[in-house]
DOPAGU-332526 format. One record per residue (C-alpha): residue number from 1; residue in three letters; x, y, z. Coordinates in steps of 0.5 Angstrom, whole numbers, always signed. Layout:
<atoms>
<NUM 'ALA' <X Y Z>>
...
</atoms>
This chain:
<atoms>
<1 'MET' <+318 +43 +157>>
<2 'VAL' <+312 +46 +152>>
<3 'VAL' <+307 +43 +155>>
<4 'ILE' <+309 +46 +163>>
<5 'ILE' <+310 +53 +160>>
<6 'VAL' <+303 +53 +157>>
<7 'LEU' <+300 +50 +163>>
<8 'ILE' <+304 +55 +167>>
<9 'ALA' <+300 +61 +162>>
<10 'LEU' <+294 +58 +163>>
<11 'LEU' <+294 +58 +171>>
<12 'SER' <+296 +65 +171>>
<13 'LEU' <+291 +68 +167>>
<14 'PRO' <+285 +72 +172>>
<15 'THR' <+279 +67 +174>>
<16 'ILE' <+273 +68 +170>>
<17 'ASN' <+266 +68 +173>>
<18 'CYS' <+263 +63 +168>>
<19 'GLN' <+256 +63 +171>>
<20 'ASN' <+256 +71 +172>>
<21 'ILE' <+258 +71 +164>>
<22 'LYS' <+252 +66 +163>>
<23 'THR' <+247 +70 +167>>
<24 'SER' <+249 +76 +163>>
<25 'LEU' <+248 +73 +157>>
<26 'ASN' <+241 +69 +159>>
<27 'TYR' <+238 +76 +160>>
<28 'ARG' <+241 +79 +154>>
<29 'VAL' <+237 +73 +150>>
<30 'ASN' <+231 +74 +154>>
<31 'LYS' <+231 +82 +152>>
<32 'LEU' <+231 +80 +145>>
<33 'ASN' <+225 +75 +146>>
<34 'ASN' <+220 +78 +151>>
<35 'ASP' <+214 +78 +149>>
<36 'GLY' <+212 +85 +151>>
<37 'ASN' <+214 +86 +158>>
<38 'GLY' <+219 +91 +162>>
<39 'LEU' <+218 +99 +163>>
<40 'MET' <+212 +102 +160>>
<41 'ASP' <+214 +105 +153>>
<42 'SER' <+213 +112 +156>>
<43 'ALA' <+216 +119 +157>>
<44 'TRP' <+218 +118 +164>>
<45 'PRO' <+216 +110 +166>>
<46 'ILE' <+220 +111 +173>>
<47 'ARG' <+224 +115 +178>>
<48 'ASP' <+230 +119 +174>>
<49 'TYR' <+227 +116 +167>>
<50 'ASP' <+230 +109 +167>>
<51 'SER' <+233 +102 +170>>
<52 'ARG' <+239 +106 +170>>
<53 'ARG' <+237 +113 +173>>
<54 'SER' <+240 +117 +168>>
<55 'GLY' <+236 +123 +168>>
<56 'LYS' <+235 +123 +160>>
<57 'SER' <+229 +125 +157>>
<58 'SER' <+227 +123 +150>>
<59 'TYR' <+223 +129 +149>>
<60 'LYS' <+224 +136 +150>>
<61 'ALA' <+220 +143 +152>>
<62 'TYR' <+218 +148 +148>>
<63 'GLY' <+220 +155 +149>>
<64 'ASN' <+222 +159 +156>>
<65 'ASN' <+216 +163 +158>>
<66 'LEU' <+212 +157 +161>>
<67 'ASN' <+205 +159 +164>>
<68 'GLU' <+203 +154 +170>>
<69 'LYS' <+197 +151 +168>>
<70 'TRP' <+195 +148 +174>>
<71 'ARG' <+198 +146 +181>>
<72 'PHE' <+196 +140 +185>>
<73 'LEU' <+196 +139 +193>>
<74 'ALA' <+199 +134 +196>>
<75 'GLU' <+203 +132 +202>>
<76 'ASN' <+210 +131 +200>>
<77 'PRO' <+209 +128 +193>>
<78 'ASN' <+215 +124 +190>>
<79 'GLN' <+217 +125 +183>>
<80 'PRO' <+211 +124 +179>>
<81 'ILE' <+211 +118 +172>>
<82 'LEU' <+207 +118 +166>>
<83 'ASP' <+204 +113 +162>>
<84 'LYS' <+203 +113 +154>>
<85 'GLU' <+197 +117 +155>>
<86 'GLY' <+200 +122 +159>>
<87 'ILE' <+196 +120 +166>>
<88 'VAL' <+200 +122 +171>>
<89 'TYR' <+202 +118 +177>>
<90 'PHE' <+205 +120 +184>>
<91 'SER' <+204 +118 +192>>
<92 'ASP' <+206 +122 +198>>
<93 'THR' <+207 +121 +205>>
<94 'SER' <+199 +121 +207>>
<95 'GLY' <+199 +115 +204>>
<96 'TYR' <+196 +116 +197>>
<97 'LEU' <+197 +113 +190>>
<98 'TYR' <+194 +119 +185>>
<99 'ALA' <+193 +118 +177>>
<100 'LEU' <+191 +125 +174>>
<101 'TYR' <+189 +127 +168>>
<102 'PRO' <+193 +132 +164>>
<103 'ASP' <+189 +137 +165>>
<104 'GLY' <+190 +136 +174>>
<105 'THR' <+184 +133 +175>>
<106 'ILE' <+183 +126 +179>>
<107 'LYS' <+182 +120 +175>>
<108 'TRP' <+183 +115 +181>>
<109 'THR' <+186 +114 +188>>
<110 'TYR' <+188 +109 +191>>
<111 'ASP' <+189 +109 +199>>
<112 'LEU' <+197 +105 +201>>
<113 'ALA' <+196 +106 +208>>
<114 'PRO' <+188 +105 +210>>
<115 'GLU' <+190 +105 +217>>
<116 'GLY' <+192 +112 +217>>
<117 'MET' <+200 +110 +217>>
<118 'ILE' <+205 +115 +214>>
<119 'GLY' <+212 +114 +211>>
<120 'VAL' <+211 +112 +203>>
<121 'ASP' <+217 +115 +200>>
<122 'SER' <+218 +111 +195>>
<123 'GLY' <+214 +113 +188>>
<124 'PRO' <+211 +108 +183>>
<125 'THR' <+213 +105 +177>>
<126 'ILE' <+209 +102 +171>>
<127 'ALA' <+210 +96 +166>>
<128 'LYS' <+208 +95 +159>>
<129 'ASP' <+202 +92 +161>>
<130 'GLY' <+199 +98 +166>>
<131 'THR' <+201 +95 +172>>
<132 'LEU' <+204 +100 +178>>
<133 'TYR' <+208 +97 +183>>
<134 'CYS' <+209 +101 +189>>
<135 'ALA' <+210 +101 +196>>
<136 'GLY' <+205 +101 +202>>
<137 'LEU' <+204 +101 +209>>
<138 'GLU' <+198 +98 +213>>
<139 'GLY' <+200 +98 +220>>
<140 'PHE' <+206 +98 +224>>
<141 'GLY' <+209 +92 +221>>
<142 'ASP' <+205 +91 +215>>
<143 'ASP' <+209 +94 +209>>
<144 'TYR' <+207 +91 +203>>
<145 'LEU' <+209 +92 +195>>
<146 'TYR' <+203 +93 +192>>
<147 'ALA' <+201 +92 +185>>
<148 'ILE' <+196 +96 +182>>
<149 'ASP' <+191 +96 +175>>
<150 'SER' <+193 +104 +172>>
<151 'LYS' <+187 +103 +169>>
<152 'ASN' <+182 +103 +175>>
<153 'GLY' <+187 +103 +181>>
<154 'ASN' <+184 +97 +183>>
<155 'LEU' <+189 +92 +186>>
<156 'LYS' <+192 +86 +183>>
<157 'TRP' <+196 +84 +189>>
<158 'LYS' <+200 +85 +194>>
<159 'TYR' <+206 +82 +197>>
<160 'PHE' <+208 +82 +205>>
<161 'LEU' <+215 +85 +207>>
<162 'ASP' <+218 +85 +215>>
<163 'TYR' <+221 +92 +213>>
<164 'SER' <+219 +98 +208>>
<165 'VAL' <+220 +99 +201>>
<166 'SER' <+227 +103 +201>>
<167 'THR' <+227 +104 +193>>
<168 'GLU' <+223 +105 +187>>
<169 'PRO' <+221 +98 +184>>
<170 'ILE' <+225 +96 +177>>
<171 'ILE' <+222 +92 +172>>
<172 'ASP' <+226 +88 +167>>
<173 'GLU' <+224 +86 +160>>
<174 'ASN' <+222 +79 +162>>
<175 'GLY' <+217 +83 +167>>
<176 'THR' <+220 +81 +174>>
<177 'ILE' <+220 +87 +180>>
<178 'TYR' <+226 +89 +183>>
<179 'PHE' <+226 +93 +190>>
<180 'GLY' <+230 +94 +196>>
<181 'THR' <+228 +94 +203>>
<182 'ASP' <+230 +98 +210>>
<183 'ALA' <+232 +94 +216>>
<184 'CYS' <+231 +94 +223>>
<185 'GLY' <+234 +100 +227>>
<186 'TYR' <+236 +97 +232>>
<187 'THR' <+240 +91 +229>>
<188 'ASN' <+241 +93 +222>>
<189 'GLU' <+239 +86 +220>>
<190 'GLY' <+233 +85 +216>>
<191 'ALA' <+235 +89 +209>>
<192 'LYS' <+233 +85 +203>>
<193 'PHE' <+234 +86 +195>>
<194 'ILE' <+228 +82 +192>>
<195 'ALA' <+226 +80 +185>>
<196 'LEU' <+218 +78 +184>>
<197 'ASN' <+215 +75 +178>>
<198 'PRO' <+210 +79 +175>>
<199 'ASP' <+204 +75 +179>>
<200 'GLY' <+207 +77 +186>>
<201 'THR' <+211 +70 +187>>
<202 'GLU' <+218 +70 +190>>
<203 'LYS' <+224 +69 +184>>
<204 'TRP' <+230 +70 +189>>
<205 'ILE' <+231 +74 +195>>
<206 'TYR' <+239 +77 +197>>
<207 'ASP' <+240 +79 +204>>
<208 'VAL' <+244 +85 +205>>
<209 'GLU' <+247 +87 +213>>
<210 'GLY' <+244 +94 +214>>
<211 'PHE' <+239 +99 +210>>
<212 'ILE' <+239 +99 +203>>
<213 'SER' <+238 +107 +200>>
<214 'GLU' <+238 +106 +193>>
<215 'SER' <+238 +101 +187>>
<216 'CYS' <+240 +101 +179>>
<217 'MET' <+240 +96 +173>>
<218 'ALA' <+245 +96 +167>>
<219 'ASN' <+244 +94 +161>>
<220 'ASP' <+247 +87 +162>>
<221 'GLY' <+242 +86 +168>>
<222 'THR' <+247 +87 +173>>
<223 'PHE' <+245 +91 +179>>
<224 'TYR' <+248 +96 +184>>
<225 'LEU' <+246 +97 +191>>
<226 'THR' <+248 +102 +196>>
<227 'ARG' <+248 +100 +203>>
<228 'TYR' <+249 +104 +209>>
<229 'TYR' <+250 +101 +216>>
<230 'LEU' <+248 +105 +223>>
<231 'GLY' <+253 +106 +228>>
<232 'SER' <+259 +105 +223>>
<233 'ARG' <+262 +110 +218>>
<234 'ASN' <+264 +105 +213>>
<235 'ASP' <+259 +104 +207>>
<236 'TYR' <+259 +99 +201>>
<237 'LEU' <+257 +99 +194>>
<238 'ILE' <+255 +92 +192>>
<239 'ALA' <+254 +89 +185>>
<240 'LEU' <+250 +84 +184>>
<241 'SER' <+248 +79 +178>>
<242 'HIS' <+242 +78 +175>>
<243 'ASP' <+240 +72 +178>>
<244 'GLY' <+241 +74 +185>>
<245 'LYS' <+248 +73 +186>>
<246 'PHE' <+254 +77 +189>>
<247 'LYS' <+259 +80 +184>>
<248 'TRP' <+263 +85 +188>>
<249 'ASP' <+263 +90 +193>>
<250 'TYR' <+267 +97 +194>>
<251 'TYR' <+269 +99 +200>>
<252 'ILE' <+267 +107 +202>>
<253 'ALA' <+271 +109 +208>>
<254 'ASN' <+269 +115 +212>>
<255 'GLY' <+262 +116 +208>>
<256 'THR' <+256 +114 +204>>
<257 'ALA' <+255 +113 +198>>
<258 'PHE' <+249 +117 +194>>
<259 'TYR' <+246 +117 +188>>
<260 'PRO' <+248 +112 +183>>
<261 'ILE' <+247 +112 +175>>
<262 'LEU' <+250 +108 +170>>
<263 'ASP' <+252 +109 +163>>
<264 'GLU' <+250 +105 +157>>
<265 'GLU' <+257 +101 +158>>
<266 'GLY' <+256 +100 +165>>
<267 'ASN' <+260 +104 +169>>
<268 'ILE' <+259 +107 +175>>
<269 'TYR' <+258 +114 +177>>
<270 'PHE' <+256 +116 +185>>
<271 'SER' <+258 +121 +189>>
<272 'GLN' <+262 +118 +196>>
<273 'ASN' <+259 +123 +201>>
<274 'PRO' <+262 +125 +208>>
<275 'HIS' <+259 +122 +214>>
<276 'PHE' <+253 +126 +218>>
<277 'LEU' <+258 +126 +225>>
<278 'ASP' <+264 +129 +221>>
<279 'ASN' <+266 +136 +221>>
<280 'GLU' <+268 +135 +214>>
<281 'ARG' <+264 +137 +208>>
<282 'ILE' <+269 +135 +202>>
<283 'ALA' <+266 +130 +198>>
<284 'THR' <+268 +126 +192>>
<285 'PHE' <+265 +123 +186>>
<286 'ILE' <+267 +117 +183>>
<287 'VAL' <+267 +113 +177>>
<288 'LEU' <+268 +105 +177>>
<289 'ASN' <+269 +101 +171>>
<290 'PRO' <+264 +95 +170>>
<291 'ASP' <+268 +89 +174>>
<292 'GLY' <+268 +95 +180>>
<293 'THR' <+275 +97 +179>>
<294 'GLU' <+276 +105 +179>>
<295 'LYS' <+276 +110 +173>>
<296 'TRP' <+276 +116 +175>>
<297 'ARG' <+275 +121 +181>>
<298 'TYR' <+274 +128 +182>>
<299 'VAL' <+275 +131 +189>>
<300 'ASP' <+273 +138 +189>>
<301 'ILE' <+265 +138 +191>>
<302 'TYR' <+262 +140 +198>>
<303 'GLY' <+256 +136 +201>>
<304 'GLY' <+254 +131 +196>>
<305 'PHE' <+254 +131 +188>>
<306 'SER' <+246 +130 +185>>
<307 'PHE' <+247 +129 +177>>
<308 'SER' <+245 +126 +171>>
<309 'ILE' <+248 +123 +164>>
<310 'ASP' <+247 +124 +157>>
<311 'SER' <+247 +120 +152>>
<312 'ASP' <+253 +122 +150>>
<313 'GLY' <+257 +121 +156>>
<314 'THR' <+257 +128 +159>>
<315 'ILE' <+255 +128 +166>>
<316 'TYR' <+252 +134 +169>>
<317 'GLY' <+251 +135 +176>>
<318 'SER' <+251 +140 +183>>
<319 'ASP' <+254 +140 +189>>
<320 'CYS' <+251 +142 +195>>
<321 'TYR' <+254 +149 +194>>
<322 'GLY' <+252 +152 +188>>
<323 'LYS' <+258 +148 +184>>
<324 'PHE' <+255 +146 +177>>
<325 'ILE' <+260 +142 +173>>
<326 'ALA' <+260 +139 +166>>
<327 'PHE' <+265 +132 +166>>
<328 'LYS' <+267 +129 +159>>
<329 'PRO' <+267 +122 +159>>
<330 'ASP' <+274 +122 +161>>
<331 'GLY' <+273 +125 +167>>
<332 'SER' <+276 +132 +164>>
<333 'ILE' <+272 +139 +166>>
<334 'LYS' <+267 +141 +160>>
<335 'TRP' <+266 +147 +165>>
<336 'ILE' <+264 +150 +172>>
<337 'LYS' <+259 +155 +174>>
<338 'ASN' <+260 +157 +180>>
<339 'TYR' <+252 +160 +183>>
<340 'GLY' <+254 +161 +190>>
<341 'TYR' <+253 +157 +197>>
<342 'ASN' <+246 +159 +197>>
<343 'PHE' <+245 +156 +191>>
<344 'PHE' <+242 +149 +192>>
<345 'ILE' <+241 +146 +185>>
<346 'ARG' <+238 +139 +185>>
<347 'LYS' <+239 +133 +180>>
<348 'PRO' <+238 +136 +173>>
<349 'THR' <+234 +133 +167>>
<350 'ILE' <+236 +133 +161>>
<351 'SER' <+232 +134 +155>>
<352 'SER' <+233 +132 +148>>
<353 'ASP' <+235 +139 +145>>
<354 'ARG' <+240 +138 +152>>
<355 'ILE' <+237 +143 +156>>
<356 'LEU' <+238 +142 +163>>
<357 'TYR' <+232 +143 +167>>
<358 'CYS' <+233 +144 +175>>
<359 'SER' <+229 +145 +181>>
<360 'VAL' <+233 +150 +185>>
<361 'THR' <+232 +153 +193>>
<362 'ILE' <+236 +160 +193>>
<363 'GLU' <+237 +161 +200>>
<364 'LYS' <+236 +169 +202>>
<365 'SER' <+238 +169 +209>>
<366 'ILE' <+243 +163 +212>>
<367 'TYR' <+240 +166 +219>>
<368 'GLU' <+232 +165 +217>>
<369 'TYR' <+230 +157 +216>>
<370 'HIS' <+224 +159 +212>>
<371 'ASP' <+227 +165 +208>>
<372 'LYS' <+228 +162 +201>>
<373 'ASP' <+226 +161 +194>>
<374 'ASN' <+224 +156 +190>>
<375 'TYR' <+225 +156 +182>>
<376 'LEU' <+224 +152 +176>>
<377 'MET' <+230 +153 +172>>
<378 'ALA' <+233 +152 +165>>
<379 'PHE' <+240 +152 +164>>
<380 'ASP' <+245 +150 +158>>
<381 'SER' <+249 +145 +157>>
<382 'SER' <+254 +148 +153>>
<383 'ASN' <+256 +152 +159>>
<384 'GLY' <+253 +152 +165>>
<385 'GLU' <+249 +159 +164>>
<386 'GLU' <+242 +160 +166>>
<387 'LEU' <+236 +161 +161>>
<388 'TRP' <+230 +162 +165>>
<389 'ARG' <+227 +161 +172>>
<390 'LYS' <+220 +160 +174>>
<391 'LYS' <+218 +162 +181>>
<392 'LEU' <+215 +155 +184>>
<393 'THR' <+213 +157 +191>>
<394 'GLY' <+212 +164 +195>>
<395 'ASP' <+217 +168 +199>>
<396 'GLY' <+220 +165 +205>>
<397 'GLU' <+217 +158 +203>>
<398 'MET' <+222 +152 +205>>
<399 'CYS' <+221 +147 +199>>
<400 'ILE' <+225 +141 +197>>
<401 'TYR' <+224 +139 +190>>
<402 'SER' <+224 +133 +185>>
<403 'SER' <+227 +133 +179>>
<404 'PRO' <+223 +136 +173>>
<405 'ILE' <+220 +131 +168>>
<406 'ILE' <+218 +133 +161>>
<407 'ALA' <+212 +130 +158>>
<408 'GLU' <+212 +128 +151>>
<409 'ASP' <+207 +135 +149>>
<410 'GLY' <+212 +138 +153>>
<411 'THR' <+209 +139 +158>>
<412 'ILE' <+214 +140 +164>>
<413 'TYR' <+212 +136 +172>>
<414 'VAL' <+216 +138 +178>>
<415 'SER' <+213 +136 +186>>
<416 'GLY' <+216 +139 +192>>
<417 'SER' <+215 +139 +199>>
<418 'LEU' <+214 +145 +203>>
<419 'ALA' <+215 +146 +211>>
<420 'ALA' <+210 +152 +213>>
<421 'PRO' <+212 +156 +218>>
<422 'LEU' <+207 +152 +223>>
<423 'LEU' <+211 +145 +221>>
<424 'ASN' <+205 +143 +217>>
<425 'ASP' <+207 +139 +212>>
<426 'TYR' <+204 +139 +205>>
<427 'GLY' <+207 +140 +198>>
<428 'PHE' <+205 +141 +191>>
<429 'LEU' <+205 +138 +184>>
<430 'HIS' <+206 +143 +179>>
<431 'ALA' <+205 +143 +172>>
<432 'PHE' <+208 +148 +167>>
<433 'ASP' <+206 +148 +159>>
<434 'HIS' <+207 +151 +153>>
<435 'LYS' <+201 +151 +150>>
<436 'THR' <+197 +155 +154>>
<437 'ILE' <+200 +161 +151>>
<438 'PRO' <+199 +164 +145>>
<439 'ASN' <+204 +163 +139>>
<440 'GLU' <+206 +169 +137>>
<441 'PRO' <+211 +171 +131>>
<442 'PRO' <+219 +173 +133>>
<443 'SER' <+221 +179 +131>>
<444 'MET' <+223 +182 +125>>
<445 'PRO' <+230 +180 +124>>
<446 'THR' <+236 +186 +125>>
<447 'ILE' <+241 +185 +119>>
<448 'ASN' <+248 +188 +121>>
<449 'GLY' <+254 +189 +115>>
<450 'PRO' <+258 +194 +111>>
<451 'SER' <+254 +198 +106>>
<452 'LYS' <+259 +198 +101>>
<453 'GLY' <+265 +193 +98>>
<454 'TYR' <+268 +190 +92>>
<455 'ILE' <+266 +184 +88>>
<456 'ASN' <+269 +177 +90>>
<457 'VAL' <+271 +179 +97>>
<458 'GLU' <+267 +176 +103>>
<459 'TYR' <+264 +180 +107>>
<460 'ASN' <+260 +179 +114>>
<461 'PHE' <+253 +180 +116>>
<462 'THR' <+249 +178 +122>>
<463 'PHE' <+242 +177 +123>>
<464 'TYR' <+238 +177 +130>>
<465 'SER' <+231 +175 +131>>
<466 'LYS' <+227 +174 +138>>
<467 'ASP' <+221 +170 +140>>
<468 'PRO' <+216 +172 +145>>
<469 'GLU' <+216 +164 +147>>
<470 'GLY' <+223 +163 +147>>
<471 'GLU' <+222 +157 +141>>
<472 'ASP' <+228 +156 +137>>
<473 'LEU' <+229 +160 +130>>
<474 'PHE' <+230 +159 +123>>
<475 'TYR' <+232 +164 +119>>
<476 'TYR' <+230 +165 +111>>
<477 'ILE' <+236 +168 +108>>
<478 'SER' <+236 +170 +100>>
<479 'TRP' <+242 +174 +97>>
<480 'GLU' <+239 +178 +91>>
<481 'GLY' <+242 +176 +85>>
<482 'ASP' <+246 +170 +87>>
<483 'SER' <+241 +164 +89>>
<484 'ARG' <+247 +159 +90>>
<485 'GLN' <+246 +160 +99>>
<486 'CYS' <+239 +162 +99>>
<487 'GLY' <+235 +158 +103>>
<488 'TRP' <+233 +157 +111>>
<489 'HIS' <+239 +156 +116>>
<490 'GLY' <+238 +154 +123>>
<491 'PRO' <+235 +152 +128>>
<492 'TYR' <+239 +157 +133>>
<493 'ARG' <+236 +160 +140>>
<494 'SER' <+232 +165 +141>>
<495 'GLY' <+236 +172 +141>>
<496 'GLN' <+242 +168 +138>>
<497 'GLU' <+246 +172 +133>>
<498 'ILE' <+248 +169 +127>>
<499 'ASN' <+254 +170 +123>>
<500 'LEU' <+254 +169 +115>>
<501 'LYS' <+259 +171 +110>>
<502 'HIS' <+257 +173 +103>>
<503 'SER' <+261 +175 +96>>
<504 'TRP' <+258 +177 +89>>
<505 'ASP' <+261 +176 +83>>
<506 'TYR' <+259 +183 +80>>
<507 'ASP' <+257 +190 +81>>
<508 'ILE' <+250 +192 +82>>
<509 'GLU' <+246 +194 +88>>
<510 'HIS' <+244 +187 +92>>
<511 'THR' <+239 +187 +97>>
<512 'ILE' <+239 +182 +103>>
<513 'TYR' <+232 +179 +105>>
<514 'CYS' <+231 +176 +111>>
<515 'TYR' <+226 +173 +115>>
<516 'SER' <+225 +169 +121>>
<517 'ARG' <+220 +163 +123>>
<518 'ASP' <+219 +159 +130>>
<519 'GLU' <+218 +152 +131>>
<520 'PHE' <+211 +152 +130>>
<521 'GLY' <+211 +156 +123>>
<522 'LYS' <+210 +163 +126>>
<523 'GLU' <+213 +167 +121>>
<524 'SER' <+216 +174 +122>>
<525 'GLU' <+215 +180 +118>>
<526 'LEU' <+220 +180 +112>>
<527 'ASN' <+226 +186 +112>>
<528 'GLU' <+232 +188 +108>>
<529 'PHE' <+239 +191 +107>>
<530 'VAL' <+242 +194 +101>>
<531 'ILE' <+249 +193 +100>>
<532 'GLN' <+253 +197 +94>>
<533 'ILE' <+258 +192 +90>>
<534 'SER' <+263 +195 +86>>
<535 'LYS' <+268 +192 +80>>
<536 'ASN' <+274 +194 +83>>
<537 'ARG' <+277 +198 +88>>
<538 'CYS' <+281 +203 +84>>
<539 'LYS' <+274 +205 +80>>
<540 'ASN' <+271 +206 +86>>
<541 'TYR' <+274 +213 +87>>
<542 'SER' <+270 +215 +93>>
<543 'ASP' <+274 +210 +97>>
<544 'ASN' <+281 +211 +94>>
<545 'PHE' <+285 +214 +99>>
<546 'PHE' <+290 +216 +93>>
<547 'ILE' <+285 +219 +90>>
<548 'LYS' <+281 +223 +96>>
<549 'PHE' <+289 +225 +98>>
<550 'PHE' <+290 +228 +91>>
<551 'LEU' <+283 +232 +90>>
<552 'ARG' <+284 +234 +97>>
<553 'PHE' <+291 +238 +97>>
<554 'ASN' <+291 +238 +89>>
<555 'ARG' <+293 +246 +89>>
<556 'PHE' <+300 +243 +92>>
<557 'PHE' <+301 +239 +86>>
</atoms>
């Protein structure tokens, strides 16, 4: 009887896919034993920073008074990437791959479309060994994935494709390259998700019915693809094991899945956008567990949701109507900031000091297609408030900009495509640098607080200083006659008022000294503030209400 019960219990357990578990474990072991393959350890080696598409940078941009160092003219350039030396790489729709030095001069170019073809939409990815992987188009029906040496721009190998590359290549820790392709526009057939060895030979291919629009890879090696099917209102999010085997899919009714990203635990975040044939503009933000079950969702967004995820699990993003939202990891709202329907805030880039950098288009008139302004803007991640903005293009120019990227030295790069009044497509790669501006000292701090007080009573004092470049500030505060709390405080944001409490234990005139210092060591002038401390309230006759009353009306006594 006991044996039968045990057998029934075992049969009732959920089915476990041992092959998927084995594949995941093998990938984790290979990650530990790899010999230096994978993505280059640079400030931005792949679109959206990493294979999870998190948008979270390891670096920060210094200050807010940025200067445009240079701009490079190109035809609809995509988001750039960086190598360890700070060389900038990007491709454009004219079919060229560019390598630029940090000063904006050309190192080399490579013609990805020698027959004059256009349509190279996906950007490059760089491996640890310096190989660049990117799409190329040599003619009708002649699509390739190229492997190019970043040192000199020479071709290493190319892989022939039936249809064009639709996703930026992903590189795992073993050096394997993964990417998706388009399908035939008439039949929805021919799309593939392909794995290539570092020498360009095939490792495996997974066939997809429909078009692959996005791909990303989790830390355990699982791939997630968004698939759309022309002529259908229904799409799927597909999960593949690291060896190209189907794991599960998530059905999306009356919509399309866009912008999938992953957190450290492998949870999947994506926007379920309404189908373009529908008049309904309400979209849904969906979060799935790694097994494909739904974790939580948020419905009140319009037209789509473009977002990034911080290392602490906070999600920052905006819909198409200027609603800027921060979600906590459990799906609760951290803050919502409504900037208006005419604000188009694109996918944020999160700096290491948690400033949100975005390219923003502000529509000045709903009736004029070209009546728009474009900005690089910074937002406070704690509340969504705008910190500053920098104009990118001239008045009235329509532009779609990529998310900014941050170099190791704090330079911000942002690229965009313009549609000029004559519909001649072109665009710019902008470089903004803080180092080109002389570093001025912060303002002398202001000190506010009471001028009189009593021993052993805490009093509140405020300190305020502002840095011309907007750099974070440190305050050195000396409470004369009390060395217990003298020293540095900070960092604080420029212009942020700080509040400190202090008390004294003996009665003399005390002086508070304060000066501020920016992130690069530039110091302000010293300011001082005097407070008279008395022994107790009774002996300070001038402040005693009853003594004042007696002296004022003594003739009545």
